[in-house]
C-alpha positions as CSV (number, residue, x, y, z in Angstrom):
1,M,18.3,-132.8,100.9
2,K,17.8,-135.8,103.2
3,V,20.3,-136.3,106.0
4,V,21.5,-139.9,106.6
5,W,23.5,-140.9,109.6
6,R,26.0,-143.7,109.0
7,K,26.7,-146.2,111.8
8,S,30.1,-144.5,112.3
9,A,28.4,-141.2,113.0
10,I,26.0,-142.6,115.6
11,S,29.0,-144.4,117.2
12,S,30.9,-141.1,117.3
13,L,28.0,-139.3,119.0
14,L,27.8,-142.1,121.6
15,A,31.6,-141.8,122.1
16,L,31.2,-138.0,122.4
17,D,28.7,-138.4,125.2
18,G,31.0,-140.9,126.9
19,W,33.9,-138.4,126.7
20,R,31.7,-135.6,128.0
21,E,30.8,-137.8,131.0
22,T,34.5,-138.2,131.9
23,I,34.8,-134.4,132.1
24,E,31.6,-134.2,134.1
25,L,29.4,-132.6,131.3
26,Q,25.8,-133.6,130.4
27,P,25.1,-135.7,127.3
28,I,24.6,-133.7,124.1
29,A,24.3,-136.3,121.4
30,N,20.5,-135.9,120.7
31,Y,20.7,-132.1,120.7
32,L,23.8,-132.2,118.5
33,K,22.1,-134.6,116.0
34,E,19.1,-132.3,115.7
35,T,21.2,-129.2,115.3
36,I,23.4,-130.8,112.6
37,E,20.3,-132.0,110.7
38,Y,18.8,-128.5,110.9
39,Y,22.1,-127.0,109.6
40,F,22.2,-129.2,106.5
41,I,18.4,-128.8,105.8
42,Q,18.9,-125.0,105.7
43,Q,21.8,-125.1,103.2
44,D,21.4,-124.3,99.5
45,F,23.9,-126.7,97.9
46,S,23.3,-125.3,94.4
47,I,25.1,-122.2,95.4
48,Y,27.8,-123.3,97.8
49,L,29.1,-126.6,99.4
50,P,29.9,-125.8,103.0
51,G,33.1,-127.0,104.6
52,R,36.4,-128.1,103.1
53,H,37.7,-131.4,101.7
54,V,39.5,-133.6,104.2
55,L,41.1,-137.0,104.3
56,V,40.4,-139.2,107.3
57,K,42.0,-142.6,107.7
58,K,39.6,-145.5,106.9
59,M,36.9,-143.1,105.6
60,P,35.7,-142.3,102.1
61,V,38.0,-139.9,100.1
62,D,35.2,-137.4,99.2
63,L,34.6,-136.2,102.7
64,R,34.0,-132.6,103.7
65,M,34.3,-131.1,107.2
66,V,32.2,-128.3,108.6
67,L,32.4,-126.7,112.0
68,I,29.2,-126.3,113.9
69,S,29.0,-124.3,117.1
70,I,26.7,-125.2,120.0
71,G,26.4,-122.4,122.4
72,K,29.7,-121.0,123.7
73,S,31.8,-124.2,123.3
74,D,34.4,-124.8,120.6
75,P,32.8,-125.9,117.4
76,Y,32.1,-129.5,116.7
77,K,33.7,-131.1,113.6
78,V,31.2,-132.8,111.3
79,F,32.5,-135.0,108.5
80,Y,30.0,-135.6,105.7
81,R,29.7,-136.3,102.0
82,I,27.1,-135.6,99.4
83,K,25.9,-138.7,97.6
84,M,23.1,-138.4,95.1
85,N,20.4,-136.3,96.8
86,Q,21.4,-136.9,100.4
87,I,23.9,-135.8,103.0
88,E,25.8,-138.7,104.6
89,I,27.2,-137.9,108.1
90,F,30.2,-140.1,108.9
91,L,31.7,-138.6,112.0
92,V,31.2,-136.0,114.7
93,R,34.1,-134.9,116.9
94,H,34.8,-132.2,119.5
95,P,38.2,-130.5,118.9
96,H,39.4,-131.5,122.4
97,Q,38.1,-135.1,122.2
98,K,40.9,-137.6,121.9
99,S,40.8,-140.2,119.1
100,V,40.0,-143.8,120.1
101,E,41.8,-146.0,117.5
């Protein structure tokens, strides 16, 4: 399946790097993007849909969330949906990252 990054997902990756900077950590957005794409490319969606259904304010109702670990940190939350023959990534968050609404 093809992985498509929505504008909101790219914005969330940039916000994540900004948040990491405030706690004196290196940027991770590019590496995280590659890791998430690799994760979804490796999945066999005919057998199993990873993650669980979630509702997020101002986002589509058919979202799913998966947790993806990078190293020893807490897993990142990746919000996505399957549309036709592609995976649409909508949002990426770290569990300790505060919401910016």
